[in-house]
Jmol script that loads the backbone (N, CA, C; Angstrom):
load data "model"
ATOM      1  N   MET A   1      18.507   6.162 -10.327  1.00  0.00           N
ATOM      2  CA  MET A   1      18.138   7.145  -9.330  1.00  0.00           C
ATOM      3  C   MET A   1      16.691   6.943  -8.870  1.00  0.00           C
ATOM      4  N   ARG A   2      15.826   6.568  -9.848  1.00  0.00           N
ATOM      5  CA  ARG A   2      14.423   6.364  -9.503  1.00  0.00           C
ATOM      6  C   ARG A   2      14.254   5.203  -8.536  1.00  0.00           C
ATOM      7  N   ILE A   3      15.019   4.152  -8.745  1.00  0.00           N
ATOM      8  CA  ILE A   3      14.902   2.977  -7.879  1.00  0.00           C
ATOM      9  C   ILE A   3      15.337   3.322  -6.461  1.00  0.00           C
ATOM     10  N   VAL A   4      16.397   4.089  -6.324  1.00  0.00           N
ATOM     11  CA  VAL A   4      16.862   4.506  -5.005  1.00  0.00           C
ATOM     12  C   VAL A   4      15.812   5.386  -4.336  1.00  0.00           C
ATOM     13  N   LEU A   5      15.206   6.297  -5.091  1.00  0.00           N
ATOM     14  CA  LEU A   5      14.173   7.175  -4.550  1.00  0.00           C
ATOM     15  C   LEU A   5      12.950   6.373  -4.111  1.00  0.00           C
ATOM     16  N   CYS A   6      12.525   5.428  -4.939  1.00  0.00           N
ATOM     17  CA  CYS A   6      11.361   4.589  -4.585  1.00  0.00           C
ATOM     18  C   CYS A   6      11.656   3.746  -3.350  1.00  0.00           C
ATOM     19  N   SER A   7      12.832   3.170  -3.296  1.00  0.00           N
ATOM     20  CA  SER A   7      13.196   2.347  -2.148  1.00  0.00           C
ATOM     21  C   SER A   7      13.258   3.176  -0.868  1.00  0.00           C
ATOM     22  N   THR A   8      13.821   4.361  -0.963  1.00  0.00           N
ATOM     23  CA  THR A   8      13.906   5.247   0.194  1.00  0.00           C
ATOM     24  C   THR A   8      12.514   5.676   0.654  1.00  0.00           C
ATOM     25  N   LEU A   9      11.649   5.992  -0.293  1.00  0.00           N
ATOM     26  CA  LEU A   9      10.287   6.390   0.043  1.00  0.00           C
ATOM     27  C   LEU A   9       9.532   5.243   0.714  1.00  0.00           C
ATOM     28  N   ALA A  10       9.640   4.045   0.179  1.00  0.00           N
ATOM     29  CA  ALA A  10       8.954   2.886   0.758  1.00  0.00           C
ATOM     30  C   ALA A  10       9.490   2.576   2.154  1.00  0.00           C
ATOM     31  N   LEU A  11      10.799   2.627   2.335  1.00  0.00           N
ATOM     32  CA  LEU A  11      11.397   2.351   3.639  1.00  0.00           C
ATOM     33  C   LEU A  11      10.992   3.416   4.667  1.00  0.00           C
ATOM     34  N   THR A  12      10.964   4.677   4.252  1.00  0.00           N
ATOM     35  CA  THR A  12      10.555   5.756   5.151  1.00  0.00           C
ATOM     36  C   THR A  12       9.099   5.598   5.574  1.00  0.00           C
ATOM     37  N   ALA A  13       8.239   5.260   4.629  1.00  0.00           N
ATOM     38  CA  ALA A  13       6.822   5.052   4.955  1.00  0.00           C
ATOM     39  C   ALA A  13       6.654   3.874   5.905  1.00  0.00           C
ATOM     40  N   PHE A  14       7.384   2.790   5.665  1.00  0.00           N
ATOM     41  CA  PHE A  14       7.308   1.619   6.540  1.00  0.00           C
ATOM     42  C   PHE A  14       7.752   1.963   7.957  1.00  0.00           C
ATOM     43  N   LEU A  15       8.861   2.678   8.082  1.00  0.00           N
ATOM     44  CA  LEU A  15       9.353   3.045   9.404  1.00  0.00           C
ATOM     45  C   LEU A  15       8.403   4.009  10.114  1.00  0.00           C
ATOM     46  N   ALA A  16       7.795   4.928   9.375  1.00  0.00           N
ATOM     47  CA  ALA A  16       6.857   5.870   9.979  1.00  0.00           C
ATOM     48  C   ALA A  16       5.617   5.146  10.492  1.00  0.00           C
ATOM     49  N   VAL A  17       5.089   4.232   9.712  1.00  0.00           N
ATOM     50  CA  VAL A  17       3.906   3.485  10.142  1.00  0.00           C
ATOM     51  C   VAL A  17       4.237   2.606  11.343  1.00  0.00           C
ATOM     52  N   THR A  18       5.404   1.975  11.320  1.00  0.00           N
ATOM     53  CA  THR A  18       5.816   1.134  12.436  1.00  0.00           C
ATOM     54  C   THR A  18       5.983   1.962  13.717  1.00  0.00           C
ATOM     55  N   ALA A  19       6.568   3.129  13.588  1.00  0.00           N
ATOM     56  CA  ALA A  19       6.752   3.992  14.760  1.00  0.00           C
ATOM     57  C   ALA A  19       5.409   4.467  15.304  1.00  0.00           C
ATOM     58  N   LEU A  20       4.491   4.833  14.430  1.00  0.00           N
ATOM     59  CA  LEU A  20       3.174   5.274  14.888  1.00  0.00           C
ATOM     60  C   LEU A  20       2.397   4.140  15.531  1.00  0.00           C
ATOM     61  N   ARG A  21       2.545   2.948  15.008  1.00  0.00           N
ATOM     62  CA  ARG A  21       1.816   1.810  15.569  1.00  0.00           C
ATOM     63  C   ARG A  21       2.323   1.477  16.966  1.00  0.00           C
ATOM     64  N   THR A  22       3.608   1.552  17.190  1.00  0.00           N
ATOM     65  CA  THR A  22       4.127   1.256  18.526  1.00  0.00           C
ATOM     66  C   THR A  22       3.794   2.368  19.510  1.00  0.00           C
ATOM     67  N   GLN A  23       3.701   3.599  19.018  1.00  0.00           N
ATOM     68  CA  GLN A  23       3.408   4.724  19.900  1.00  0.00           C
ATOM     69  C   GLN A  23       1.928   4.761  20.294  1.00  0.00           C
ATOM     70  N   TYR A  24       1.048   4.410  19.368  1.00  0.00           N
ATOM     71  CA  TYR A  24      -0.387   4.492  19.610  1.00  0.00           C
ATOM     72  C   TYR A  24      -1.026   3.107  19.621  1.00  0.00           C
ATOM     73  N   ASN A  25      -0.441   2.171  20.314  1.00  0.00           N
ATOM     74  CA  ASN A  25      -0.988   0.828  20.404  1.00  0.00           C
ATOM     75  C   ASN A  25      -2.251   0.861  21.261  1.00  0.00           C
ATOM     76  N   GLU A  26      -3.346   0.361  20.696  1.00  0.00           N
ATOM     77  CA  GLU A  26      -4.637   0.450  21.374  1.00  0.00           C
ATOM     78  C   GLU A  26      -5.257  -0.941  21.465  1.00  0.00           C
ATOM     79  N   THR A  27      -5.739  -1.283  22.640  1.00  0.00           N
ATOM     80  CA  THR A  27      -6.445  -2.549  22.814  1.00  0.00           C
ATOM     81  C   THR A  27      -7.847  -2.260  23.333  1.00  0.00           C
ATOM     82  N   LEU A  28      -8.771  -3.081  22.906  1.00  0.00           N
ATOM     83  CA  LEU A  28     -10.161  -2.912  23.331  1.00  0.00           C
ATOM     84  C   LEU A  28     -10.401  -3.653  24.632  1.00  0.00           C
ATOM     85  N   PRO A  29     -11.296  -3.139  25.451  1.00  0.00           N
ATOM     86  CA  PRO A  29     -11.657  -3.872  26.670  1.00  0.00           C
ATOM     87  C   PRO A  29     -12.386  -5.173  26.318  1.00  0.00           C
ATOM     88  N   PRO A  30     -12.290  -6.189  27.158  1.00  0.00           N
ATOM     89  CA  PRO A  30     -12.893  -7.485  26.835  1.00  0.00           C
ATOM     90  C   PRO A  30     -14.405  -7.441  26.625  1.00  0.00           C
ATOM     91  N   PHE A  31     -15.115  -6.520  27.288  1.00  0.00           N
ATOM     92  CA  PHE A  31     -16.566  -6.495  27.124  1.00  0.00           C
ATOM     93  C   PHE A  31     -16.968  -6.093  25.703  1.00  0.00           C
ATOM     94  N   LEU A  32     -16.126  -5.335  25.002  1.00  0.00           N
ATOM     95  CA  LEU A  32     -16.444  -4.988  23.620  1.00  0.00           C
ATOM     96  C   LEU A  32     -16.369  -6.216  22.711  1.00  0.00           C
ATOM     97  N   TYR A  33     -15.361  -7.071  22.936  1.00  0.00           N
ATOM     98  CA  TYR A  33     -15.271  -8.310  22.172  1.00  0.00           C
ATOM     99  C   TYR A  33     -16.517  -9.163  22.394  1.00  0.00           C
ATOM    100  N   ASP A  34     -16.935  -9.279  23.646  1.00  0.00           N
ATOM    101  CA  ASP A  34     -18.120 -10.079  23.973  1.00  0.00           C
ATOM    102  C   ASP A  34     -19.370  -9.479  23.331  1.00  0.00           C
ATOM    103  N   ASN A  35     -19.466  -8.162  23.318  1.00  0.00           N
ATOM    104  CA  ASN A  35     -20.610  -7.498  22.703  1.00  0.00           C
ATOM    105  C   ASN A  35     -20.648  -7.749  21.197  1.00  0.00           C
ATOM    106  N   ILE A  36     -19.517  -7.647  20.532  1.00  0.00           N
ATOM    107  CA  ILE A  36     -19.471  -7.879  19.086  1.00  0.00           C
ATOM    108  C   ILE A  36     -19.872  -9.317  18.766  1.00  0.00           C
ATOM    109  N   ILE A  37     -19.356 -10.261  19.530  1.00  0.00           N
ATOM    110  CA  ILE A  37     -19.675 -11.669  19.290  1.00  0.00           C
ATOM    111  C   ILE A  37     -21.160 -11.940  19.534  1.00  0.00           C
ATOM    112  N   ALA A  38     -21.735 -11.303  20.544  1.00  0.00           N
ATOM    113  CA  ALA A  38     -23.132 -11.562  20.878  1.00  0.00           C
ATOM    114  C   ALA A  38     -24.104 -10.894  19.912  1.00  0.00           C
ATOM    115  N   THR A  39     -23.725  -9.767  19.325  1.00  0.00           N
ATOM    116  CA  THR A  39     -24.688  -8.996  18.537  1.00  0.00           C
ATOM    117  C   THR A  39     -24.382  -8.907  17.049  1.00  0.00           C
ATOM    118  N   PHE A  40     -23.333  -9.558  16.564  1.00  0.00           N
ATOM    119  CA  PHE A  40     -22.989  -9.373  15.157  1.00  0.00           C
ATOM    120  C   PHE A  40     -24.065  -9.908  14.226  1.00  0.00           C
ATOM    121  N   GLU A  41     -24.735 -10.986  14.599  1.00  0.00           N
ATOM    122  CA  GLU A  41     -25.734 -11.579  13.703  1.00  0.00           C
ATOM    123  C   GLU A  41     -26.972 -10.690  13.590  1.00  0.00           C
ATOM    124  N   THR A  42     -27.394 -10.097  14.677  1.00  0.00           N
ATOM    125  CA  THR A  42     -28.557  -9.201  14.602  1.00  0.00           C
ATOM    126  C   THR A  42     -28.196  -7.847  13.998  1.00  0.00           C
ATOM    127  N   ASP A  43     -26.977  -7.390  14.207  1.00  0.00           N
ATOM    128  CA  ASP A  43     -26.555  -6.100  13.655  1.00  0.00           C
ATOM    129  C   ASP A  43     -26.344  -6.156  12.151  1.00  0.00           C
ATOM    130  N   THR A  44     -25.784  -7.261  11.665  1.00  0.00           N
ATOM    131  CA  THR A  44     -25.341  -7.315  10.275  1.00  0.00           C
ATOM    132  C   THR A  44     -26.121  -8.284   9.405  1.00  0.00           C
ATOM    133  N   SER A  45     -26.922  -9.142   9.993  1.00  0.00           N
ATOM    134  CA  SER A  45     -27.652 -10.192   9.274  1.00  0.00           C
ATOM    135  C   SER A  45     -26.709 -11.161   8.572  1.00  0.00           C
ATOM    136  N   ALA A  46     -25.511 -11.284   9.067  1.00  0.00           N
ATOM    137  CA  ALA A  46     -24.537 -12.218   8.521  1.00  0.00           C
ATOM    138  C   ALA A  46     -24.413 -13.405   9.465  1.00  0.00           C
ATOM    139  N   HIS A  47     -24.173 -14.571   8.886  1.00  0.00           N
ATOM    140  CA  HIS A  47     -24.041 -15.773   9.704  1.00  0.00           C
ATOM    141  C   HIS A  47     -22.588 -16.078  10.048  1.00  0.00           C
ATOM    142  N   ASN A  48     -21.676 -15.422   9.368  1.00  0.00           N
ATOM    143  CA  ASN A  48     -20.255 -15.641   9.590  1.00  0.00           C
ATOM    144  C   ASN A  48     -19.685 -14.398  10.283  1.00  0.00           C
ATOM    145  N   ALA A  49     -19.065 -14.580  11.430  1.00  0.00           N
ATOM    146  CA  ALA A  49     -18.553 -13.437  12.201  1.00  0.00           C
ATOM    147  C   ALA A  49     -17.416 -12.725  11.477  1.00  0.00           C
ATOM    148  N   VAL A  50     -16.552 -13.479  10.811  1.00  0.00           N
ATOM    149  CA  VAL A  50     -15.427 -12.855  10.103  1.00  0.00           C
ATOM    150  C   VAL A  50     -15.937 -11.991   8.960  1.00  0.00           C
ATOM    151  N   ALA A  51     -16.889 -12.508   8.191  1.00  0.00           N
ATOM    152  CA  ALA A  51     -17.462 -11.724   7.098  1.00  0.00           C
ATOM    153  C   ALA A  51     -18.192 -10.501   7.633  1.00  0.00           C
ATOM    154  N   ALA A  52     -18.882 -10.654   8.754  1.00  0.00           N
ATOM    155  CA  ALA A  52     -19.592  -9.520   9.329  1.00  0.00           C
ATOM    156  C   ALA A  52     -18.632  -8.417   9.744  1.00  0.00           C
ATOM    157  N   ILE A  53     -17.534  -8.799  10.360  1.00  0.00           N
ATOM    158  CA  ILE A  53     -16.568  -7.796  10.802  1.00  0.00           C
ATOM    159  C   ILE A  53     -15.893  -7.131   9.613  1.00  0.00           C
ATOM    160  N   LEU A  54     -15.455  -7.928   8.629  1.00  0.00           N
ATOM    161  CA  LEU A  54     -14.744  -7.356   7.489  1.00  0.00           C
ATOM    162  C   LEU A  54     -15.643  -6.521   6.589  1.00  0.00           C
ATOM    163  N   LEU A  55     -16.855  -6.989   6.340  1.00  0.00           N
ATOM    164  CA  LEU A  55     -17.709  -6.305   5.371  1.00  0.00           C
ATOM    165  C   LEU A  55     -18.593  -5.228   5.981  1.00  0.00           C
ATOM    166  N   ASN A  56     -18.967  -5.358   7.224  1.00  0.00           N
ATOM    167  CA  ASN A  56     -19.883  -4.375   7.805  1.00  0.00           C
ATOM    168  C   ASN A  56     -19.195  -3.437   8.781  1.00  0.00           C
ATOM    169  N   TYR A  57     -18.465  -3.977   9.723  1.00  0.00           N
ATOM    170  CA  TYR A  57     -17.829  -3.125  10.725  1.00  0.00           C
ATOM    171  C   TYR A  57     -16.610  -2.399  10.155  1.00  0.00           C
ATOM    172  N   ARG A  58     -15.844  -3.080   9.282  1.00  0.00           N
ATOM    173  CA  ARG A  58     -14.595  -2.493   8.789  1.00  0.00           C
ATOM    174  C   ARG A  58     -14.632  -2.253   7.289  1.00  0.00           C
ATOM    175  N   MET A  59     -15.810  -2.031   6.726  1.00  0.00           N
ATOM    176  CA  MET A  59     -15.948  -1.886   5.281  1.00  0.00           C
ATOM    177  C   MET A  59     -15.120  -0.714   4.757  1.00  0.00           C
ATOM    178  N   TYR A  60     -15.239   0.438   5.383  1.00  0.00           N
ATOM    179  CA  TYR A  60     -14.505   1.609   4.910  1.00  0.00           C
ATOM    180  C   TYR A  60     -13.005   1.423   5.090  1.00  0.00           C
ATOM    181  N   ASP A  61     -12.610   0.818   6.175  1.00  0.00           N
ATOM    182  CA  ASP A  61     -11.196   0.562   6.407  1.00  0.00           C
ATOM    183  C   ASP A  61     -10.635  -0.346   5.319  1.00  0.00           C
ATOM    184  N   THR A  62     -11.361  -1.407   5.004  1.00  0.00           N
ATOM    185  CA  THR A  62     -10.915  -2.334   3.970  1.00  0.00           C
ATOM    186  C   THR A  62     -10.898  -1.662   2.606  1.00  0.00           C
ATOM    187  N   MET A  63     -11.902  -0.841   2.320  1.00  0.00           N
ATOM    188  CA  MET A  63     -11.973  -0.156   1.038  1.00  0.00           C
ATOM    189  C   MET A  63     -10.811   0.833   0.884  1.00  0.00           C
ATOM    190  N   PHE A  64     -10.512   1.574   1.931  1.00  0.00           N
ATOM    191  CA  PHE A  64      -9.416   2.534   1.841  1.00  0.00           C
ATOM    192  C   PHE A  64      -8.050   1.847   1.810  1.00  0.00           C
ATOM    193  N   GLU A  65      -7.919   0.694   2.453  1.00  0.00           N
ATOM    194  CA  GLU A  65      -6.673  -0.063   2.336  1.00  0.00           C
ATOM    195  C   GLU A  65      -6.446  -0.501   0.891  1.00  0.00           C
ATOM    196  N   ALA A  66      -7.501  -0.936   0.225  1.00  0.00           N
ATOM    197  CA  ALA A  66      -7.389  -1.317  -1.185  1.00  0.00           C
ATOM    198  C   ALA A  66      -7.045  -0.099  -2.042  1.00  0.00           C
ATOM    199  N   LEU A  67      -7.610   1.053  -1.718  1.00  0.00           N
ATOM    200  CA  LEU A  67      -7.310   2.276  -2.454  1.00  0.00           C
ATOM    201  C   LEU A  67      -5.848   2.689  -2.260  1.00  0.00           C
ATOM    202  N   ILE A  68      -5.350   2.559  -1.052  1.00  0.00           N
ATOM    203  CA  ILE A  68      -3.945   2.887  -0.790  1.00  0.00           C
ATOM    204  C   ILE A  68      -3.027   1.932  -1.534  1.00  0.00           C
ATOM    205  N   LEU A  69      -3.379   0.646  -1.556  1.00  0.00           N
ATOM    206  CA  LEU A  69      -2.579  -0.327  -2.300  1.00  0.00           C
ATOM    207  C   LEU A  69      -2.565   0.003  -3.785  1.00  0.00           C
ATOM    208  N   LEU A  70      -3.717   0.350  -4.350  1.00  0.00           N
ATOM    209  CA  LEU A  70      -3.794   0.724  -5.754  1.00  0.00           C
ATOM    210  C   LEU A  70      -2.966   1.970  -6.034  1.00  0.00           C
ATOM    211  N   THR A  71      -3.029   2.954  -5.145  1.00  0.00           N
ATOM    212  CA  THR A  71      -2.241   4.179  -5.309  1.00  0.00           C
ATOM    213  C   THR A  71      -0.748   3.881  -5.247  1.00  0.00           C
ATOM    214  N   ALA A  72      -0.344   2.985  -4.361  1.00  0.00           N
ATOM    215  CA  ALA A  72       1.070   2.617  -4.266  1.00  0.00           C
ATOM    216  C   ALA A  72       1.535   1.916  -5.536  1.00  0.00           C
ATOM    217  N   ILE A  73       0.699   1.053  -6.085  1.00  0.00           N
ATOM    218  CA  ILE A  73       1.074   0.357  -7.323  1.00  0.00           C
ATOM    219  C   ILE A  73       1.212   1.347  -8.471  1.00  0.00           C
ATOM    220  N   ILE A  74       0.279   2.265  -8.590  1.00  0.00           N
ATOM    221  CA  ILE A  74       0.355   3.268  -9.653  1.00  0.00           C
ATOM    222  C   ILE A  74       1.584   4.156  -9.462  1.00  0.00           C
ATOM    223  N   GLY A  75       1.865   4.535  -8.228  1.00  0.00           N
ATOM    224  CA  GLY A  75       3.050   5.353  -7.959  1.00  0.00           C
ATOM    225  C   GLY A  75       4.343   4.641  -8.300  1.00  0.00           C
ATOM    226  N   MET A  76       4.423   3.367  -7.976  1.00  0.00           N
ATOM    227  CA  MET A  76       5.640   2.610  -8.302  1.00  0.00           C
ATOM    228  C   MET A  76       5.799   2.462  -9.812  1.00  0.00           C
ATOM    229  N   GLN A  77       4.700   2.300 -10.528  1.00  0.00           N
ATOM    230  CA  GLN A  77       4.791   2.221 -11.982  1.00  0.00           C
ATOM    231  C   GLN A  77       5.280   3.541 -12.572  1.00  0.00           C
ATOM    232  N   GLN A  78       4.959   4.646 -11.941  1.00  0.00           N
ATOM    233  CA  GLN A  78       5.402   5.936 -12.446  1.00  0.00           C
ATOM    234  C   GLN A  78       6.887   6.171 -12.172  1.00  0.00           C
ATOM    235  N   PHE A  79       7.382   5.673 -11.042  1.00  0.00           N
ATOM    236  CA  PHE A  79       8.774   5.923 -10.680  1.00  0.00           C
ATOM    237  C   PHE A  79       9.749   4.935 -11.308  1.00  0.00           C
ATOM    238  N   LEU A  80       9.365   3.692 -11.414  1.00  0.00           N
ATOM    239  CA  LEU A  80      10.284   2.680 -11.930  1.00  0.00           C
ATOM    240  C   LEU A  80      10.412   2.801 -13.437  1.00  0.00           C
ATOM    241  N   PRO A  81      11.616   2.622 -13.954  1.00  0.00           N
ATOM    242  CA  PRO A  81      11.797   2.755 -15.405  1.00  0.00           C
ATOM    243  C   PRO A  81      11.222   1.546 -16.145  1.00  0.00           C
ATOM    244  N   ARG A  82      10.700   1.822 -17.332  1.00  0.00           N
ATOM    245  CA  ARG A  82      10.204   0.757 -18.196  1.00  0.00           C
ATOM    246  C   ARG A  82      11.343   0.278 -19.085  1.00  0.00           C
ATOM    247  N   GLN A  83      11.145  -0.851 -19.732  1.00  0.00           N
ATOM    248  CA  GLN A  83      12.170  -1.386 -20.621  1.00  0.00           C
ATOM    249  C   GLN A  83      12.422  -0.425 -21.784  1.00  0.00           C
ATOM    250  N   VAL A  84      11.363   0.242 -22.270  1.00  0.00           N
ATOM    251  CA  VAL A  84      11.509   1.208 -23.367  1.00  0.00           C
ATOM    252  C   VAL A  84      12.393   2.365 -22.935  1.00  0.00           C
ATOM    253  N   ASP A  85      12.246   2.822 -21.699  1.00  0.00           N
ATOM    254  CA  ASP A  85      13.076   3.921 -21.198  1.00  0.00           C
ATOM    255  C   ASP A  85      14.538   3.511 -21.143  1.00  0.00           C
ATOM    256  N   ILE A  86      14.790   2.294 -20.709  1.00  0.00           N
ATOM    257  CA  ILE A  86      16.168   1.816 -20.599  1.00  0.00           C
ATOM    258  C   ILE A  86      16.791   1.689 -21.980  1.00  0.00           C
ATOM    259  N   GLU A  87      16.047   1.090 -22.914  1.00  0.00           N
ATOM    260  CA  GLU A  87      16.569   0.927 -24.276  1.00  0.00           C
ATOM    261  C   GLU A  87      16.729   2.269 -24.970  1.00  0.00           C
ATOM    262  N   GLY A  88      15.769   3.182 -24.752  1.00  0.00           N
ATOM    263  CA  GLY A  88      15.848   4.507 -25.361  1.00  0.00           C
ATOM    264  C   GLY A  88      17.037   5.292 -24.830  1.00  0.00           C
ATOM    265  N   GLY A  89      17.305   5.173 -23.551  1.00  0.00           N
ATOM    266  CA  GLY A  89      18.457   5.862 -22.973  1.00  0.00           C
ATOM    267  C   GLY A  89      19.766   5.309 -23.502  1.00  0.00           C
ATOM    268  N   GLN A  90      19.825   4.001 -23.668  1.00  0.00           N
ATOM    269  CA  GLN A  90      21.036   3.383 -24.212  1.00  0.00           C
ATOM    270  C   GLN A  90      21.218   3.776 -25.674  1.00  0.00           C
ATOM    271  N   GLN A  91      20.122   3.831 -26.428  1.00  0.00           N
ATOM    272  CA  GLN A  91      20.192   4.208 -27.832  1.00  0.00           C
ATOM    273  C   GLN A  91      20.640   5.664 -27.968  1.00  0.00           C
ATOM    274  N   ALA A  92      20.118   6.541 -27.117  1.00  0.00           N
ATOM    275  CA  ALA A  92      20.522   7.951 -27.159  1.00  0.00           C
ATOM    276  C   ALA A  92      21.994   8.097 -26.806  1.00  0.00           C
ATOM    277  N   ALA A  93      22.478   7.317 -25.853  1.00  0.00           N
ATOM    278  CA  ALA A  93      23.897   7.376 -25.491  1.00  0.00           C
ATOM    279  C   ALA A  93      24.767   6.881 -26.638  1.00  0.00           C
ATOM    280  N   ASP A  94      24.320   5.830 -27.315  1.00  0.00           N
ATOM    281  CA  ASP A  94      25.077   5.318 -28.464  1.00  0.00           C
ATOM    282  C   ASP A  94      25.109   6.339 -29.593  1.00  0.00           C
ATOM    283  N   GLU A  95      23.998   7.007 -29.855  1.00  0.00           N
ATOM    284  CA  GLU A  95      23.965   8.034 -30.899  1.00  0.00           C
ATOM    285  C   GLU A  95      24.869   9.210 -30.549  1.00  0.00           C
ATOM    286  N   GLU A  96      24.899   9.571 -29.282  1.00  0.00           N
ATOM    287  CA  GLU A  96      25.767  10.678 -28.855  1.00  0.00           C
ATOM    288  C   GLU A  96      27.235  10.290 -29.035  1.00  0.00           C
ATOM    289  N   ASP A  97      27.574   9.057 -28.716  1.00  0.00           N
ATOM    290  CA  ASP A  97      28.954   8.586 -28.926  1.00  0.00           C
ATOM    291  C   ASP A  97      29.308   8.605 -30.412  1.00  0.00           C
ATOM    292  N   ASN A  98      28.377   8.227 -31.274  1.00  0.00           N
ATOM    293  CA  ASN A  98      28.622   8.230 -32.722  1.00  0.00           C
ATOM    294  C   ASN A  98      28.825   9.639 -33.253  1.00  0.00           C
ATOM    295  N   HIS A  99      28.092  10.609 -32.724  1.00  0.00           N
ATOM    296  CA  HIS A  99      28.256  12.000 -33.162  1.00  0.00           C
ATOM    297  C   HIS A  99      29.576  12.581 -32.678  1.00  0.00           C
ATOM    298  N   ASP A 100      30.032  12.176 -31.504  1.00  0.00           N
ATOM    299  CA  ASP A 100      31.291  12.684 -30.982  1.00  0.00           C
ATOM    300  C   ASP A 100      32.482  12.135 -31.770  1.00  0.00           C
ATOM    301  N   THR A 101      32.414  10.875 -32.173  1.00  0.00           N
ATOM    302  CA  THR A 101      33.540  10.267 -32.887  1.00  0.00           C
ATOM    303  C   THR A 101      33.504  10.582 -34.380  1.00  0.00           C
ATOM    304  N   GLY A 102      32.348  10.955 -34.917  1.00  0.00           N
ATOM    305  CA  GLY A 102      32.204  11.172 -36.366  1.00  0.00           C
ATOM    306  C   GLY A 102      32.364  12.562 -36.722  1.00  0.00           C
TER     307      GLY A 102
END
end "model"
wireframe off; spacefill off
backbone 0.3
color backbone group
């Protein structure tokens, strides 16, 4: 049941994000791209444009994406059964069968 619930939750989240992305698709005007390329070195003191954009312009976005990924991993670990849970459930079922027949 947990696996079905986790799969349904993940699929629902994926579809919701996909729907929101298609509904609110945003593009920047070309002059903003030119401005970023022309001023990234003086704004950020970085020599690499990709590093400047990822670490300075989108630092919070990248940090929160990592936080969301960590939260998703922790959530999946909580929902998915462990091997001990599976073995314990099988052992409890076997003990119940032994009590019914004995």
